[in-house]
N, CA, C, O and the ligand as a Tripos MOL2 file, in Angstrom:
@<TRIPOS>MOLECULE
protein
  245   243    62     0     0
PROTEIN
NO_CHARGES

@<TRIPOS>ATOM
      1 N           9.5120   36.7040  186.7830 N.3       1 MET1
      2 CA         10.7940   36.8910  187.4770 C.3       1 MET1
      3 C          11.4500   38.1850  187.0040 C.2       1 MET1
      4 O          11.3840   38.5540  185.8320 O.2       1 MET1
      5 N          12.0770   38.8500  187.9500 N.am      2 ALA2
      6 CA         12.8320   40.0510  187.5750 C.3       2 ALA2
      7 C          13.9640   39.6630  186.6330 C.2       2 ALA2
      8 O          14.6240   38.6370  186.8030 O.2       2 ALA2
      9 N          14.1600   40.4910  185.6640 N.am      3 HIS3
     10 CA         15.1450   40.1570  184.6510 C.3       3 HIS3
     11 C          15.8740   41.4270  184.2290 C.2       3 HIS3
     12 O          15.2370   42.4680  184.0710 O.2       3 HIS3
     13 N          17.1860   41.3720  184.0440 N.am      4 PRO4
     14 CA         17.8930   42.5810  183.6200 C.3       4 PRO4
     15 C          17.4280   43.0210  182.2360 C.2       4 PRO4
     16 O          17.1710   42.2080  181.3480 O.2       4 PRO4
     17 N          17.3320   44.3370  182.0910 N.am      5 LYS5
     18 CA         16.7990   44.8750  180.8410 C.3       5 LYS5
     19 C          17.8040   44.7310  179.7070 C.2       5 LYS5
     20 O          17.4380   44.4830  178.5580 O.2       5 LYS5
     21 N          19.0710   44.8910  180.0520 N.am      6 ARG6
     22 CA         20.1220   44.8570  179.0320 C.3       6 ARG6
     23 C          21.2420   43.9180  179.4310 C.2       6 ARG6
     24 O          21.4600   43.6270  180.6070 O.2       6 ARG6
     25 N          21.9340   43.4600  178.4210 N.am      7 LYS7
     26 CA         23.1510   42.6710  178.6550 C.3       7 LYS7
     27 C          24.2640   43.6040  179.1270 C.2       7 LYS7
     28 O          24.4390   44.6960  178.5860 O.2       7 LYS7
     29 N          25.0110   43.1690  180.1370 N.am      8 TRP8
     30 CA         26.1540   43.9640  180.5680 C.3       8 TRP8
     31 C          27.2140   43.9440  179.4790 C.2       8 TRP8
     32 O          27.4360   42.9160  178.8400 O.2       8 TRP8
     33 N          27.8680   45.0800  179.2670 N.am      9 SER9
     34 CA         28.9660   45.1110  178.3040 C.3       9 SER9
     35 C          30.1240   44.2580  178.8030 C.2       9 SER9
     36 O          30.2240   43.9840  179.9990 O.2       9 SER9
     37 N          31.0030   43.8340  177.8880 N.am     10 LYS10
     38 CA         32.1700   43.0520  178.2860 C.3      10 LYS10
     39 C          33.0410   43.8470  179.2510 C.2      10 LYS10
     40 O          33.6260   43.2840  180.1760 O.2      10 LYS10
     41 N          33.1240   45.1750  179.0300 N.am     11 ALA11
     42 CA         33.9480   46.0110  179.9100 C.3      11 ALA11
     43 C          33.3660   46.0150  181.3170 C.2      11 ALA11
     44 O          34.1080   45.9180  182.2950 O.2      11 ALA11
     45 N          32.0500   46.1270  181.4250 N.am     12 ARG12
     46 CA         31.4240   46.1660  182.7420 C.3      12 ARG12
     47 C          31.5580   44.8140  183.4420 C.2      12 ARG12
     48 O          31.8230   44.7530  184.6420 O.2      12 ARG12
     49 N          31.3740   43.7420  182.6920 N.am     13 THR13
     50 CA         31.5370   42.4010  183.2660 C.3      13 THR13
     51 C          32.9630   42.2260  183.7770 C.2      13 THR13
     52 O          33.1840   41.7180  184.8760 O.2      13 THR13
     53 N          33.9350   42.6600  182.9540 N.am     14 GLY14
     54 CA         35.3320   42.5180  183.3480 C.3      14 GLY14
     55 C          35.6490   43.3170  184.5930 C.2      14 GLY14
     56 O          36.3490   42.8280  185.4800 O.2      14 GLY14
     57 N          35.1430   44.5500  184.6770 N.am     15 SER15
     58 CA         35.4500   45.3760  185.8500 C.3      15 SER15
     59 C          34.7390   44.8370  187.0880 C.2      15 SER15
     60 O          35.2720   44.9120  188.1950 O.2      15 SER15
     61 N          33.5470   44.2980  186.9050 N.am     16 HIS16
     62 CA         32.8010   43.6930  188.0030 C.3      16 HIS16
     63 C          33.5710   42.5010  188.5730 C.2      16 HIS16
     64 O          33.7120   42.3610  189.7880 O.2      16 HIS16
     65 N          34.0650   41.6490  187.6790 N.am     17 LYS17
     66 CA         34.7790   40.4520  188.1270 C.3      17 LYS17
     67 C          36.1290   40.7960  188.7440 C.2      17 LYS17
     68 O          36.6120   40.0890  189.6280 O.2      17 LYS17
     69 N          36.7330   41.8780  188.2800 N.am     18 SER18
     70 CA         38.0700   42.2020  188.7830 C.3      18 SER18
     71 C          37.9970   42.9580  190.0980 C.2      18 SER18
     72 O          38.9950   43.0490  190.8130 O.2      18 SER18
     73 N          36.8250   43.5060  190.4320 N.am     19 ASN19
     74 CA         36.7260   44.3720  191.6130 C.3      19 ASN19
     75 C          36.2130   43.6830  192.8680 C.2      19 ASN19
     76 O          36.3320   44.2410  193.9580 O.2      19 ASN19
     77 N          35.6570   42.5090  192.7510 N.am     20 TRP20
     78 CA         34.9570   41.9430  193.9120 C.3      20 TRP20
     79 C          35.8770   41.7250  195.0970 C.2      20 TRP20
     80 O          35.4570   41.8700  196.2450 O.2      20 TRP20
     81 N          37.1740   41.3650  194.8220 N.am     21 LYS21
     82 CA         38.0620   41.0770  195.9340 C.3      21 LYS21
     83 C          38.3660   42.3200  196.7660 C.2      21 LYS21
     84 O          38.6810   42.2170  197.9520 O.2      21 LYS21
     85 N          38.2730   43.4850  196.1460 N.am     22 LEU22
     86 CA         38.5620   44.7170  196.8640 C.3      22 LEU22
     87 C          37.4280   45.0630  197.8180 C.2      22 LEU22
     88 O          37.6300   45.7940  198.7880 O.2      22 LEU22
     89 N          36.2330   44.5380  197.5440 N.am     23 ILE23
     90 CA         35.0530   44.9130  198.3120 C.3      23 ILE23
     91 C          34.6510   43.8080  199.2870 C.2      23 ILE23
     92 O          34.2470   44.0880  200.4160 O.2      23 ILE23
     93 N          34.7630   42.5610  198.8530 N.am     24 MET24
     94 CA         34.1950   41.4600  199.6090 C.3      24 MET24
     95 C          34.8250   41.1420  200.9750 C.2      24 MET24
     96 O          34.0710   40.9060  201.9190 O.2      24 MET24
     97 N          36.1550   41.1210  201.1420 N.am     25 PRO25
     98 CA         36.6720   40.6540  202.4220 C.3      25 PRO25
     99 C          36.1600   41.4960  203.5780 C.2      25 PRO25
    100 O          36.3490   42.7120  203.5990 O.2      25 PRO25
    101 N          35.5100   40.8500  204.5390 N.am     26 ASN26
    102 CA         34.8630   41.5830  205.6330 C.3      26 ASN26
    103 C          35.8150   41.7640  206.8100 C.2      26 ASN26
    104 O          35.4690   41.4850  207.9580 O.2      26 ASN26
    105 N          37.0220   42.2370  206.5020 N.am     27 PHE27
    106 CA         37.9830   42.4340  207.5640 C.3      27 PHE27
    107 C          37.8920   43.8520  208.1040 C.2      27 PHE27
    108 O          37.9340   44.8250  207.3510 O.2      27 PHE27
    109 N          37.7680   43.9530  209.4190 N.am     28 VAL28
    110 CA         37.7570   45.2460  210.0840 C.3      28 VAL28
    111 C          38.7640   45.1830  211.2230 C.2      28 VAL28
    112 O          39.2170   44.1060  211.6090 O.2      28 VAL28
    113 N          39.1070   46.3560  211.7560 N.am     29 GLU29
    114 CA         40.0340   46.3860  212.8720 C.3      29 GLU29
    115 C          39.2510   46.2530  214.1660 C.2      29 GLU29
    116 O          38.2490   46.9400  214.3650 O.2      29 GLU29
    117 N          39.7120   45.3630  215.0520 N.am     30 CYS30
    118 CA         39.0530   45.1530  216.3330 C.3      30 CYS30
    119 C          39.1690   46.4080  217.1980 C.2      30 CYS30
    120 O          40.2690   46.9360  217.3580 O.2      30 CYS30
    121 N          38.0490   46.9030  217.7660 N.am     31 PRO31
    122 CA         38.1190   48.1060  218.6110 C.3      31 PRO31
    123 C          38.8500   47.8510  219.9190 C.2      31 PRO31
    124 O          39.3020   48.7970  220.5640 O.2      31 PRO31
    125 N          38.9740   46.5980  220.3210 N.am     32 GLN32
    126 CA         39.6170   46.2530  221.5960 C.3      32 GLN32
    127 C          41.1300   46.1400  221.4500 C.2      32 GLN32
    128 O          41.8870   46.7830  222.1770 O.2      32 GLN32
    129 N          41.5610   45.3090  220.4950 N.am     33 CYS33
    130 CA         42.9970   45.0180  220.4050 C.3      33 CYS33
    131 C          43.5940   45.4650  219.0730 C.2      33 CYS33
    132 O          44.7910   45.2980  218.8420 O.2      33 CYS33
    133 N          42.7590   46.0360  218.1930 N.am     34 HIS34
    134 CA         43.2080   46.5810  216.9080 C.3      34 HIS34
    135 C          43.8480   45.5380  216.0120 C.2      34 HIS34
    136 O          44.6690   45.8660  215.1550 O.2      34 HIS34
    137 N          43.4750   44.2870  216.2110 N.am     35 ALA35
    138 CA         43.9140   43.2490  215.2890 C.3      35 ALA35
    139 C          42.8630   43.1340  214.1860 C.2      35 ALA35
    140 O          41.7070   43.5160  214.3720 O.2      35 ALA35
    141 N          43.2740   42.6100  213.0520 N.am     36 LYS36
    142 CA         42.3200   42.4140  211.9580 C.3      36 LYS36
    143 C          41.3860   41.2620  212.3250 C.2      36 LYS36
    144 O          41.8360   40.1760  212.6900 O.2      36 LYS36
    145 N          40.0900   41.5100  212.2230 N.am     37 MET37
    146 CA         39.1070   40.4950  212.5580 C.3      37 MET37
    147 C          38.0200   40.4890  211.5020 C.2      37 MET37
    148 O          37.8790   41.4480  210.7440 O.2      37 MET37
    149 N          37.2530   39.4140  211.4490 N.am     38 LEU38
    150 CA         36.1320   39.3450  210.5220 C.3      38 LEU38
    151 C          34.9590   40.1250  211.0930 C.2      38 LEU38
    152 O          34.6570   40.0190  212.2820 O.2      38 LEU38
    153 N          34.2980   40.9060  210.2480 N.am     39 ARG39
    154 CA         33.1200   41.6460  210.6830 C.3      39 ARG39
    155 C          32.0150   40.6720  211.1070 C.2      39 ARG39
    156 O          31.8270   39.6330  210.4740 O.2      39 ARG39
    157 N          31.2980   41.0030  212.1580 N.am     40 ARG40
    158 CA         30.1890   40.2150  212.7060 C.3      40 ARG40
    159 C          30.6500   38.8680  213.2670 C.2      40 ARG40
    160 O          29.8250   38.0100  213.5790 O.2      40 ARG40
    161 N          31.9660   38.6820  213.3950 N.am     41 VAL41
    162 CA         32.4920   37.4610  213.9980 C.3      41 VAL41
    163 C          33.4130   37.9000  215.1310 C.2      41 VAL41
    164 O          34.2190   38.8150  214.9610 O.2      41 VAL41
    165 N          33.2950   37.2530  216.2800 N.am     42 ALA42
    166 CA         34.0830   37.6500  217.4340 C.3      42 ALA42
    167 C          35.5730   37.6070  217.1070 C.2      42 ALA42
    168 O          36.0460   36.7290  216.3850 O.2      42 ALA42
    169 N          36.3040   38.5860  217.6600 N.am     43 CYS43
    170 CA         37.7450   38.6840  217.4350 C.3      43 CYS43
    171 C          38.4470   37.4620  218.0230 C.2      43 CYS43
    172 O          38.1930   37.0670  219.1610 O.2      43 CYS43
    173 N          39.3370   36.8740  217.2200 N.am     44 LYS44
    174 CA         40.0390   35.6830  217.6920 C.3      44 LYS44
    175 C          41.1260   36.0320  218.7000 C.2      44 LYS44
    176 O          41.5780   35.1710  219.4540 O.2      44 LYS44
    177 N          41.5400   37.2770  218.7140 N.am     45 ASN45
    178 CA         42.6390   37.6910  219.5830 C.3      45 ASN45
    179 C          42.1580   37.9900  220.9970 C.2      45 ASN45
    180 O          42.7810   37.5540  221.9650 O.2      45 ASN45
    181 N          41.0290   38.7450  221.1340 N.am     46 CYS46
    182 CA         40.5610   39.1300  222.4660 C.3      46 CYS46
    183 C          39.1550   38.5990  222.7570 C.2      46 CYS46
    184 O          38.6930   38.7030  223.8930 O.2      46 CYS46
    185 N          38.4680   38.0380  221.7710 N.am     47 GLY47
    186 CA         37.1550   37.4430  221.9920 C.3      47 GLY47
    187 C          36.0180   38.4370  222.1040 C.2      47 GLY47
    188 O          34.9310   38.0740  222.5540 O.2      47 GLY47
    189 N          36.2390   39.6920  221.7050 N.am     48 TYR48
    190 CA         35.2000   40.7060  221.8320 C.3      48 TYR48
    191 C          34.3760   40.8350  220.5610 C.2      48 TYR48
    192 O          34.8800   40.6740  219.4500 O.2      48 TYR48
    193 N          33.0950   41.1290  220.7530 N.am     49 LEU49
    194 CA         32.1980   41.4350  219.6470 C.3      49 LEU49
    195 C          31.1710   42.4340  220.1780 C.2      49 LEU49
    196 O          30.5020   42.1650  221.1760 O.2      49 LEU49
    197 N          31.0450   43.5770  219.5210 N.am     50 ASP50
    198 CA         30.1140   44.6300  219.9310 C.3      50 ASP50
    199 C          30.3490   45.0590  221.3760 C.2      50 ASP50
    200 O          29.3900   45.3050  222.1070 O.2      50 ASP50
    201 N          31.6020   45.1510  221.7980 N.am     51 GLY51
    202 CA         31.9290   45.6400  223.1310 C.3      51 GLY51
    203 C          31.7090   44.6330  224.2430 C.2      51 GLY51
    204 O          31.8620   44.9660  225.4180 O.2      51 GLY51
    205 N          31.3490   43.3980  223.8880 N.am     52 LYS52
    206 CA         31.1540   42.3750  224.9030 C.3      52 LYS52
    207 C          32.0940   41.2190  224.6200 C.2      52 LYS52
    208 O          32.3580   40.8910  223.4640 O.2      52 LYS52
    209 N          32.5990   40.6000  225.6840 N.am     53 GLN53
    210 CA         33.4470   39.4320  225.4870 C.3      53 GLN53
    211 C          32.5540   38.2170  225.2970 C.2      53 GLN53
    212 O          31.8370   37.8090  226.2110 O.2      53 GLN53
    213 N          32.6060   37.6500  224.1150 N.am     54 VAL54
    214 CA         31.7520   36.5070  223.8040 C.3      54 VAL54
    215 C          32.5580   35.2250  223.6550 C.2      54 VAL54
    216 O          31.9880   34.1370  223.5630 O.2      54 VAL54
    217 N          33.8710   35.3470  223.6320 N.am     55 LEU55
    218 CA         34.7250   34.1690  223.5520 C.3      55 LEU55
    219 C          35.6770   34.1860  224.7330 C.2      55 LEU55
    220 O          36.1480   35.2430  225.1510 O.2      55 LEU55
    221 N          35.9530   33.0110  225.2650 N.am     56 LYS56
    222 CA         36.9360   32.9130  226.3530 C.3      56 LYS56
    223 C          38.3220   32.8390  225.7310 C.2      56 LYS56
    224 O          38.6360   31.9080  224.9900 O.2      56 LYS56
    225 N          39.1320   33.8180  226.0390 N.am     57 VAL57
    226 CA         40.4960   33.8230  225.5290 C.3      57 VAL57
    227 C          41.4470   33.8780  226.7060 C.2      57 VAL57
    228 O          41.3610   34.7720  227.5470 O.2      57 VAL57
    229 N          42.3370   32.9340  226.7580 N.am     58 GLY58
    230 CA         43.2750   32.8770  227.8770 C.3      58 GLY58
    231 C          44.3680   33.9040  227.7700 C.2      58 GLY58
    232 O          45.4700   33.5930  227.3170 O.2      58 GLY58
    233 N          44.0830   35.1340  228.1820 N.am     59 GLU59
    234 CA         45.0980   36.1760  228.0900 C.3      59 GLU59
    235 C          45.5170   36.6830  229.4740 C.2      59 GLU59
    236 O          46.5080   37.4040  229.5870 O.2      59 GLU59
    237 N          44.7700   36.3140  230.5350 N.am     60 GLU60
    238 CA         45.1210   36.7630  231.8960 C.3      60 GLU60
    239 C          45.9850   35.7340  232.5970 C.2      60 GLU60
    240 O          45.7280   35.3550  233.7400 O.2      60 GLU60
    241 N          47.0090   35.2920  231.8980 N.am     61 ILE61
    242 CA         47.9210   34.3130  232.5210 C.3      61 ILE61
    243 C          49.2920   34.9430  232.6930 C.2      61 ILE61
    244 O          50.2100   34.2960  233.1970 O.2      61 ILE61
    245 ZN         40.2790   41.9320  219.4880 Zn       62 ZN62
@<TRIPOS>BOND
     1     1     2 1
     2     2     3 1
     3     3     4 2
     4     3     5 am
     5     5     6 1
     6     6     7 1
     7     7     8 2
     8     7     9 am
     9     9    10 1
    10    10    11 1
    11    11    12 2
    12    11    13 am
    13    13    14 1
    14    14    15 1
    15    15    16 2
    16    15    17 am
    17    17    18 1
    18    18    19 1
    19    19    20 2
    20    19    21 am
    21    21    22 1
    22    22    23 1
    23    23    24 2
    24    23    25 am
    25    25    26 1
    26    26    27 1
    27    27    28 2
    28    27    29 am
    29    29    30 1
    30    30    31 1
    31    31    32 2
    32    31    33 am
    33    33    34 1
    34    34    35 1
    35    35    36 2
    36    35    37 am
    37    37    38 1
    38    38    39 1
    39    39    40 2
    40    39    41 am
    41    41    42 1
    42    42    43 1
    43    43    44 2
    44    43    45 am
    45    45    46 1
    46    46    47 1
    47    47    48 2
    48    47    49 am
    49    49    50 1
    50    50    51 1
    51    51    52 2
    52    51    53 am
    53    53    54 1
    54    54    55 1
    55    55    56 2
    56    55    57 am
    57    57    58 1
    58    58    59 1
    59    59    60 2
    60    59    61 am
    61    61    62 1
    62    62    63 1
    63    63    64 2
    64    63    65 am
    65    65    66 1
    66    66    67 1
    67    67    68 2
    68    67    69 am
    69    69    70 1
    70    70    71 1
    71    71    72 2
    72    71    73 am
    73    73    74 1
    74    74    75 1
    75    75    76 2
    76    75    77 am
    77    77    78 1
    78    78    79 1
    79    79    80 2
    80    79    81 am
    81    81    82 1
    82    82    83 1
    83    83    84 2
    84    83    85 am
    85    85    86 1
    86    86    87 1
    87    87    88 2
    88    87    89 am
    89    89    90 1
    90    90    91 1
    91    91    92 2
    92    91    93 am
    93    93    94 1
    94    94    95 1
    95    95    96 2
    96    95    97 am
    97    97    98 1
    98    98    99 1
    99    99   100 2
   100    99   101 am
   101   101   102 1
   102   102   103 1
   103   103   104 2
   104   103   105 am
   105   105   106 1
   106   106   107 1
   107   107   108 2
   108   107   109 am
   109   109   110 1
   110   110   111 1
   111   111   112 2
   112   111   113 am
   113   113   114 1
   114   114   115 1
   115   115   116 2
   116   115   117 am
   117   117   118 1
   118   118   119 1
   119   119   120 2
   120   119   121 am
   121   121   122 1
   122   122   123 1
   123   123   124 2
   124   123   125 am
   125   125   126 1
   126   126   127 1
   127   127   128 2
   128   127   129 am
   129   129   130 1
   130   130   131 1
   131   131   132 2
   132   131   133 am
   133   133   134 1
   134   134   135 1
   135   135   136 2
   136   135   137 am
   137   137   138 1
   138   138   139 1
   139   139   140 2
   140   139   141 am
   141   141   142 1
   142   142   143 1
   143   143   144 2
   144   143   145 am
   145   145   146 1
   146   146   147 1
   147   147   148 2
   148   147   149 am
   149   149   150 1
   150   150   151 1
   151   151   152 2
   152   151   153 am
   153   153   154 1
   154   154   155 1
   155   155   156 2
   156   155   157 am
   157   157   158 1
   158   158   159 1
   159   159   160 2
   160   159   161 am
   161   161   162 1
   162   162   163 1
   163   163   164 2
   164   163   165 am
   165   165   166 1
   166   166   167 1
   167   167   168 2
   168   167   169 am
   169   169   170 1
   170   170   171 1
   171   171   172 2
   172   171   173 am
   173   173   174 1
   174   174   175 1
   175   175   176 2
   176   175   177 am
   177   177   178 1
   178   178   179 1
   179   179   180 2
   180   179   181 am
   181   181   182 1
   182   182   183 1
   183   183   184 2
   184   183   185 am
   185   185   186 1
   186   186   187 1
   187   187   188 2
   188   187   189 am
   189   189   190 1
   190   190   191 1
   191   191   192 2
   192   191   193 am
   193   193   194 1
   194   194   195 1
   195   195   196 2
   196   195   197 am
   197   197   198 1
   198   198   199 1
   199   199   200 2
   200   199   201 am
   201   201   202 1
   202   202   203 1
   203   203   204 2
   204   203   205 am
   205   205   206 1
   206   206   207 1
   207   207   208 2
   208   207   209 am
   209   209   210 1
   210   210   211 1
   211   211   212 2
   212   211   213 am
   213   213   214 1
   214   214   215 1
   215   215   216 2
   216   215   217 am
   217   217   218 1
   218   218   219 1
   219   219   220 2
   220   219   221 am
   221   221   222 1
   222   222   223 1
   223   223   224 2
   224   223   225 am
   225   225   226 1
   226   226   227 1
   227   227   228 2
   228   227   229 am
   229   229   230 1
   230   230   231 1
   231   231   232 2
   232   231   233 am
   233   233   234 1
   234   234   235 1
   235   235   236 2
   236   235   237 am
   237   237   238 1
   238   238   239 1
   239   239   240 2
   240   239   241 am
   241   241   242 1
   242   242   243 1
   243   243   244 2
@<TRIPOS>SUBSTRUCTURE
     1 MET1         2 RESIDUE 1 A MET
     2 ALA2         6 RESIDUE 1 A ALA
     3 HIS3        10 RESIDUE 1 A HIS
     4 PRO4        14 RESIDUE 1 A PRO
     5 LYS5        18 RESIDUE 1 A LYS
     6 ARG6        22 RESIDUE 1 A ARG
     7 LYS7        26 RESIDUE 1 A LYS
     8 TRP8        30 RESIDUE 1 A TRP
     9 SER9        34 RESIDUE 1 A SER
    10 LYS10       38 RESIDUE 1 A LYS
    11 ALA11       42 RESIDUE 1 A ALA
    12 ARG12       46 RESIDUE 1 A ARG
    13 THR13       50 RESIDUE 1 A THR
    14 GLY14       54 RESIDUE 1 A GLY
    15 SER15       58 RESIDUE 1 A SER
    16 HIS16       62 RESIDUE 1 A HIS
    17 LYS17       66 RESIDUE 1 A LYS
    18 SER18       70 RESIDUE 1 A SER
    19 ASN19       74 RESIDUE 1 A ASN
    20 TRP20       78 RESIDUE 1 A TRP
    21 LYS21       82 RESIDUE 1 A LYS
    22 LEU22       86 RESIDUE 1 A LEU
    23 ILE23       90 RESIDUE 1 A ILE
    24 MET24       94 RESIDUE 1 A MET
    25 PRO25       98 RESIDUE 1 A PRO
    26 ASN26      102 RESIDUE 1 A ASN
    27 PHE27      106 RESIDUE 1 A PHE
    28 VAL28      110 RESIDUE 1 A VAL
    29 GLU29      114 RESIDUE 1 A GLU
    30 CYS30      118 RESIDUE 1 A CYS
    31 PRO31      122 RESIDUE 1 A PRO
    32 GLN32      126 RESIDUE 1 A GLN
    33 CYS33      130 RESIDUE 1 A CYS
    34 HIS34      134 RESIDUE 1 A HIS
    35 ALA35      138 RESIDUE 1 A ALA
    36 LYS36      142 RESIDUE 1 A LYS
    37 MET37      146 RESIDUE 1 A MET
    38 LEU38      150 RESIDUE 1 A LEU
    39 ARG39      154 RESIDUE 1 A ARG
    40 ARG40      158 RESIDUE 1 A ARG
    41 VAL41      162 RESIDUE 1 A VAL
    42 ALA42      166 RESIDUE 1 A ALA
    43 CYS43      170 RESIDUE 1 A CYS
    44 LYS44      174 RESIDUE 1 A LYS
    45 ASN45      178 RESIDUE 1 A ASN
    46 CYS46      182 RESIDUE 1 A CYS
    47 GLY47      186 RESIDUE 1 A GLY
    48 TYR48      190 RESIDUE 1 A TYR
    49 LEU49      194 RESIDUE 1 A LEU
    50 ASP50      198 RESIDUE 1 A ASP
    51 GLY51      202 RESIDUE 1 A GLY
    52 LYS52      206 RESIDUE 1 A LYS
    53 GLN53      210 RESIDUE 1 A GLN
    54 VAL54      214 RESIDUE 1 A VAL
    55 LEU55      218 RESIDUE 1 A LEU
    56 LYS56      222 RESIDUE 1 A LYS
    57 VAL57      226 RESIDUE 1 A VAL
    58 GLY58      230 RESIDUE 1 A GLY
    59 GLU59      234 RESIDUE 1 A GLU
    60 GLU60      238 RESIDUE 1 A GLU
    61 ILE61      242 RESIDUE 1 A ILE
    62 ZN62       245 GROUP 0 **** ****
């Protein structure tokens, strides 16, 4: 099994644990309605994903 060659320093472990929240959230701006949406998940506001409407959203009322 692959195994790390060295133990991570306490400083590196601490910075790794403190930084994940800045990187992990997959929020992007929707190209259609510019609302915050999850990446690779259809926008809840307009139902678009990759330029196609994949969700039915009742907005033409
Ligand atoms: Zn949208």
